[in-house]
C-alpha positions in Angstrom: 0.0 0.0 -0.1 1.2 3.5 -0.8 1.3 6.8 1.0 -0.5 9.4 -1.2 -1.2 13.1 -1.0 -4.3 14.3 -2.9 -4.4 18.0 -3.4 -7.0 20.4 -4.7 -7.7 24.2 -5.0 -10.4 25.0 -2.7 -13.1 25.5 -5.4 -16.0 22.9 -5.1 -15.8 22.0 -8.8 -12.1 21.0 -8.3 -12.2 19.7 -4.8 -15.3 17.4 -5.1 -13.7 15.1 -7.8 -10.3 14.9 -6.0 -12.2 14.0 -2.8 -13.9 11.1 -4.7 -10.5 10.0 -5.8 -9.0 10.3 -2.4 -11.8 8.2 -0.8 -11.5 5.6 -3.4 -7.8 5.3 -2.9 -8.3 5.1 0.9 -11.0 2.6 0.5 -8.3 0.3 -1.2 -6.2 0.6 1.7 -3.8 3.4 0.8 -2.7 5.8 3.4 -4.1 9.1 2.0 -3.7 12.8 3.1 -5.9 15.2 1.5 -4.6 18.9 1.3 -7.3 21.4 0.6 -9.7 24.1 1.8 -10.4 23.8 5.4 -14.1 23.9 4.7 -13.7 20.4 3.3 -12.0 18.9 6.3 -15.4 17.0 7.4 -15.6 15.6 3.9 -11.9 14.3 3.8 -12.6 12.7 7.1 -15.7 11.0 5.8 -13.6 9.7 3.0 -11.1 8.2 5.6 -8.4 10.6 4.7 -6.1 12.5 6.9 -6.4 16.2 6.3 -4.2 19.3 6.0 -5.7 22.8 5.4 -4.0 25.0 3.0 -2.1 27.8 4.6 -3.1 31.4 4.9 -4.5 33.2 2.0 -4.3 30.0 -0.2 -7.4 28.8 2.0 -10.2 30.8 0.7 -13.7 30.1 0.3 -15.1 29.8 -3.1 -18.7 30.3 -2.0 -17.8 34.0 -1.3 -14.7 34.9 -3.7 -15.7 38.5 -3.3 -14.5 38.3 0.5 -11.1 37.1 -0.4 -10.7 38.7 -3.7 -12.7 41.9 -3.7 -10.9 43.3 -6.5 -12.2 40.6 -8.8 -15.8 42.0 -8.9 -14.3 45.0 -10.7 -13.0 42.8 -13.5 -15.6 42.1 -16.4 -16.7 38.7 -17.0 -15.0 37.1 -20.0 -11.3 36.9 -21.0 -10.3 39.6 -18.7 -11.8 37.8 -15.6 -10.2 34.5 -16.9 -6.9 36.3 -17.0 -7.4 37.7 -13.6 -8.4 34.3 -12.1 -5.4 32.6 -13.6 -3.1 35.1 -12.0 -4.5 35.5 -8.6 -7.0 32.6 -7.7 -5.0 29.9 -9.2 -1.4 31.5 -9.7 -0.7 33.5 -6.4 -1.3 30.5 -4.0 1.3 28.3 -5.9 4.3 29.1 -3.6 2.2 28.5 -0.4 0.8 25.3 -2.0 4.3 24.2 -2.8 5.7 25.0 0.5 2.9 23.0 2.2 3.6 20.0 0.0 7.2 20.0 1.0 6.4 20.2 4.6 4.1 17.4 4.3 6.5 15.2 2.4 9.2 15.7 5.3 6.8 13.9 7.6 4.7 11.9 5.1 6.9 10.4 2.6 4.4 10.0 -0.1 5.3 8.0 -3.3 2.5 9.7 -5.3 0.8 13.2 -5.3 -2.3 13.3 -7.1 -3.5 16.9 -7.8 -6.1 19.0 -9.4 -4.4 20.3 -12.6 -5.0 24.0 -11.5 -3.4 23.3 -8.2 -0.3 25.0 -9.5 1.8 24.1 -6.3 1.5 20.5 -7.7 2.9 21.9 -11.1 5.7 23.6 -9.3 6.7 20.4 -7.4 6.7 18.5 -10.8 9.0 21.1 -12.2 11.2 21.4 -9.2 12.7 17.9 -8.9 13.9 15.3 -11.2 11.4 12.4 -11.6 13.7 10.0 -9.6 13.8 12.4 -6.6 10.1 13.2 -6.3 6.9 11.4 -5.9 4.9 10.1 -9.0 2.9 13.3 -10.1 -0.6 12.8 -11.3 -2.6 15.6 -12.5 -6.4 15.3 -12.9 -8.2 17.9 -15.0 -11.7 18.7 -14.0 -12.4 21.1 -16.8 -12.1 21.1 -20.6 -8.8 20.3 -22.0 -7.0 23.7 -22.4 -4.1 22.5 -24.7 -3.7 24.5 -27.8 -3.4 22.6 -31.1 -3.2 23.2 -34.7 -6.5 21.0 -34.8 -8.5 23.4 -32.5 -9.4 27.0 -31.8 -7.7 28.8 -29.1 -9.0 28.0 -25.7 -11.5 30.5 -24.1 -14.0 31.9 -26.6 -15.8 28.6 -27.1 -15.0 28.3 -30.8 -15.5 24.9 -32.6 -12.5 23.3 -34.3 -11.5 24.5 -37.7 -13.1 22.7 -40.8 -10.8 23.9 -43.4 -7.3 25.4 -44.0 -8.8 29.1 -44.1 -10.2 28.6 -40.5 -7.0 26.8 -39.4 -5.0 30.0 -40.5 -7.6 32.3 -38.8 -7.4 30.3 -35.6 -3.4 30.3 -35.8 -3.5 34.2 -36.0 -6.0 34.5 -33.1 -3.9 32.2 -31.0 -0.9 34.6 -31.6 -3.0 37.6 -30.6 -4.3 35.8 -27.5 -0.9 34.7 -26.6 0.3 38.3 -26.9 -2.7 39.6 -24.8 -2.0 36.7 -22.3 1.7 37.7 -21.9 1.1 39.5 -18.6 -0.5 36.3 -17.2 2.5 34.3 -18.4 4.9 36.8 -16.9 2.9 37.1 -13.7 3.0 33.3 -13.2 6.7 33.1 -14.1 7.5 35.6 -11.5 5.1 33.7 -9.0 6.8 30.5 -9.6 10.3 32.2 -9.3 9.4 33.2 -5.8 9.1 29.6 -5.0 12.5 28.9 -6.4 11.0 27.1 -9.6 11.5 28.2 -13.1 8.5 28.2 -15.4 9.7 27.0 -18.8 9.0 28.8 -22.0 6.0 27.6 -24.2 2.2 27.6 -24.0 1.1 27.7 -20.5 -1.5 24.9 -20.5 1.1 22.6 -22.4 3.9 23.4 -20.0 1.5 22.6 -17.0 0.2 19.4 -18.6 3.7 18.1 -19.6 5.0 18.7 -16.1 3.0 15.8 -14.7 4.1 12.3 -15.2 0.4 11.6 -16.1 -2.2 14.0 -17.0 -5.6 12.6 -16.7 -8.7 14.2 -18.4 -12.0 13.6 -16.8 -14.0 12.8 -20.1 -14.0 10.6 -23.1 -12.8 11.1 -26.6 -16.4 11.7 -27.8 -16.6 14.8 -25.7 -13.2 16.2 -26.5 -11.7 17.6 -29.7 -9.2 15.4 -31.3 -5.5 16.6 -31.5 -2.8 15.3 -33.7 -0.3 16.8 -31.4 -1.5 15.7 -28.0 1.4 15.0 -25.5 2.0 11.4 -24.7 1.3 11.7 -21.0 -2.4 12.9 -21.6 -4.9 10.3 -21.2 -8.7 10.3 -21.3 -10.1 8.3 -18.5 -13.8 9.0 -18.5 -15.9 10.7 -15.8 -15.8 9.8 -12.2 -18.8 7.2 -11.6 -22.0 8.7 -10.5 -22.3 8.1 -6.8 -25.5 6.6 -5.4 -28.1 9.0 -4.2 -27.6 9.6 -0.5 -30.5 9.4 1.9 -31.4 13.1 1.9 -34.6 14.9 2.5 -36.4 15.3 -0.8 -38.9 18.2 -1.7 -42.6 17.5 -1.1 -43.4 17.5 -4.7 -41.0 14.8 -5.4 -43.7 11.9 -5.9 -44.9 13.8 -9.0 -41.7 12.8 -10.8 -42.9 9.2 -10.5 -46.2 9.9 -12.3 -45.0 12.2 -15.0 -44.6 9.4 -17.5 -47.9 7.9 -16.9 -49.3 11.4 -17.7 -47.7 11.7 -20.8 -45.5 14.4 -19.6 -41.8 15.1 -19.6 -39.3 16.5 -17.1 -37.1 19.5 -17.9 -34.4 20.5 -15.3 -32.9 23.9 -15.1 -29.8 24.9 -13.0 -27.3 27.5 -12.8 -24.9 25.1 -10.8 -23.0 25.7 -7.6 -21.0 28.7 -8.3 -22.8 31.2 -10.7 -26.1 31.0 -8.9 -26.4 34.3 -7.2 -28.6 35.8 -9.8 -31.3 33.4 -10.8 -32.6 35.9 -13.5 -29.8 34.8 -15.7 -31.0 31.4 -16.8 -33.6 29.9 -14.1 -36.3 32.7 -14.3 -36.3 33.1 -18.1 -36.5 29.2 -18.4 -39.5 29.2 -16.0 -41.1 32.0 -17.9 -40.4 30.4 -21.3 -42.0 27.1 -20.5 -44.9 28.5 -18.4 -48.3 27.1 -19.6 -46.5 23.9 -21.1 -48.9 21.4 -19.6 -46.9 18.6 -21.4 -43.9 19.5 -19.1 -42.9 19.4 -15.4 -40.2 22.1 -15.0 -37.8 21.5 -12.0 -35.6 24.6 -10.9 -32.5 23.1 -9.0 -31.2 26.3 -7.5 -28.2 24.6 -5.7 -28.6 27.0 -2.7 -30.2 26.7 0.6 -32.0 30.0 0.1 -32.7 29.2 -3.5 -36.4 28.9 -3.2 -36.8 32.2 -1.6 -34.6 34.0 -4.1 -36.5 32.4 -7.0 -39.9 33.3 -5.6 -38.7 36.9 -5.0 -37.4 37.3 -8.4 -40.6 35.5 -10.0 -43.5 35.9 -7.6 -46.0 33.2 -8.2 -44.1 30.3 -9.8 -45.8 29.0 -13.0 -48.3 26.0 -12.3 -45.9 23.6 -14.2 -42.9 24.5 -12.1 -41.4 23.1 -9.0 -38.3 24.5 -7.1 -35.7 23.2 -4.8 -32.6 24.3 -3.0 -30.3 21.3 -2.8 -31.6 18.3 -4.6 -29.3 15.3 -5.5 -28.9 15.1 -9.2 -28.1 11.5 -8.9 -31.8 11.1 -7.9 -33.2 13.9 -10.1 -31.6 13.3 -13.5 -32.8 9.8 -14.1 -36.2 11.3 -14.4 -35.1 14.1 -16.7 -35.6 14.4 -20.5 -33.5 17.6 -20.6 -31.2 19.6 -18.6 -30.9 23.4 -19.1 -27.5 24.6 -17.5 -24.9 27.1 -17.5 -22.3 24.6 -18.5 -20.4 23.3 -15.4 -18.2 20.5 -16.5 -19.1 18.2 -13.8 -22.8 18.7 -14.1 -22.7 18.3 -17.7 -21.0 15.0 -17.4 -23.5 13.9 -14.8 -26.3 14.7 -17.1 -24.5 12.6 -20.0 -23.9 9.8 -17.5 -27.6 9.4 -17.7 -28.0 10.0 -21.3 -29.9 13.4 -20.8 -29.5 15.9 -23.6 -28.5 19.5 -22.8 -29.3 23.1 -23.6 -26.4 25.3 -22.5 -26.3 29.1 -21.7 -22.8 29.8 -20.8 -20.7 32.8 -20.1 -18.1 32.8 -17.4 -15.2 30.8 -16.4 -14.5 27.7 -18.7 -18.2 27.3 -19.4 -18.3 28.6 -23.1 -15.7 25.8 -23.8 -18.0 23.3 -22.2 -21.0 24.7 -24.2 -18.8 24.4 -27.4 -18.2 20.7 -26.6 -21.9 20.0 -26.1 -22.6 21.5 -29.4 -19.7 19.7 -31.2 -20.7 16.3 -29.7 -24.2 16.8 -30.8 -25.5 16.1 -27.3 -27.4 19.4 -26.9 -27.8 23.1 -28.1 -25.3 25.9 -27.2 -27.1 29.2 -26.9 -24.0 31.2 -27.0 -24.9 33.5 -24.1 -25.2 33.5 -20.4 -28.5 35.4 -20.4 -30.6 33.8 -23.0 -34.1 35.3 -24.0 -37.4 33.7 -23.1 -37.8 33.1 -26.9 -34.5 31.4 -27.6 -35.1 29.2 -24.6 -38.5 28.1 -25.6 -37.3 27.4 -29.2 -34.2 25.5 -27.9 -36.3 23.1 -25.7 -38.8 22.6 -28.6 -35.9 21.7 -30.8 -34.0 19.3 -28.6 -37.1 17.5 -27.3 -38.6 17.2 -30.8 -35.3 15.9 -32.5 -34.3 12.4 -31.2 -30.7 12.8 -32.4 -29.9 14.9 -29.3 -31.0 12.1 -27.1 -29.2 9.5 -29.3 -26.0 11.4 -29.1 -26.3 11.8 -25.3 -26.9 8.0 -25.1 -23.8 7.3 -27.0 -21.9 9.3 -24.7 -23.6 7.6 -21.6 -22.3 4.4 -23.2 -18.8 5.5 -23.6 -18.5 7.0 -20.3 -19.8 3.6 -18.7 -17.0 2.0 -20.7 -14.4 3.9 -18.8 -13.1 3.4 -15.3 -11.4 6.6 -14.1 -11.0 5.2 -10.4 -9.4 2.1 -11.6 -7.0 3.8 -13.9 -5.9 6.2 -11.1 -5.6 3.2 -8.7 -3.4 1.2 -11.2 -1.2 4.2 -11.6 -0.5 4.7 -8.0 0.1 0.8 -7.4 2.7 0.9 -10.4 0.5 -1.3 -12.9 -1.0 1.5 -15.0 
């Protein structure tokens, strides 16, 4: 059995998958120490892992980024905020993350470090030592593959791959412009790594970060990621993490209606803004309920993912439509098996959960990496991309009609479900740490 460090940035979309991995490895008998945000200590204990909180400012709470990063609110959503996040949310903590990894390794001589691929302290450790004098470094990507390629558009805007040489040339020029615009980010990260005594090599940032790891594991399947003829040899598609069984949680009082919808000849549409960008429900949830109000053939479920979500929703939309039901927290593992369609703002984990049940999608994405997720939904044929984070009532109504009327979207989602089911991400990771992968 091995001693293993599992490390994640303190953002729920990054920490959740790494905790699942840590719990699986601990369940196999490995001695696992989880390094992450202090608010996840209880979850690490529940996964039978030792826990170490990130030090100082590296231990922020993603539920209130404005408290830790007040200047972020003044940065426009889009490329500027992505750049700011890369520098300050993910980049600035790297030296403290690396120092903590070094401290842990002095007392806990781990043979493997499994880290969220934006836990840049893990990248720094990978670059800091020769492979024979450091643990095996396994990066796990919980968001779309960022690697630039002659076969894809530059990462960020959510553009589909080129279909001809003219588009390929246009994308190459765009990549050059974006690299120049991103030079301040690269320079900032290079200075940040230097303060930790680590040199960040020249080259495309995403490729440098990926190639630093001994193994770079992408939590998806090839059918949901653009093919690249120049993919680094250490990158491997391992599928999504298995969908956990629904926990014994209190369900909304309207839950029994889901059991009778099919018998009534109705279908279920679920809408959510995920667990992060859900402070303003007028972006997607409210217009969806308005767009589908009066559709007696549908039951529309608003999953707000907030304890105060129902109150926020009813304040924004007094008198919910008759065909709508709302909830704060509701387990998607229980809800999505009933769903015919998920309307989402494009969280990578939520999209993969839906596809794990063969549920087609309508995506309204704007912030973080979500436009890239939306583009992959469009490219894979598993749903529609609305190309905005604030769709109109009319566009939502038309999108729902299109996806529900055209069986090809369900067919593509089902094909992805089957491919995801054929992969065993946790087994791959377990084999790597045991030396048989």
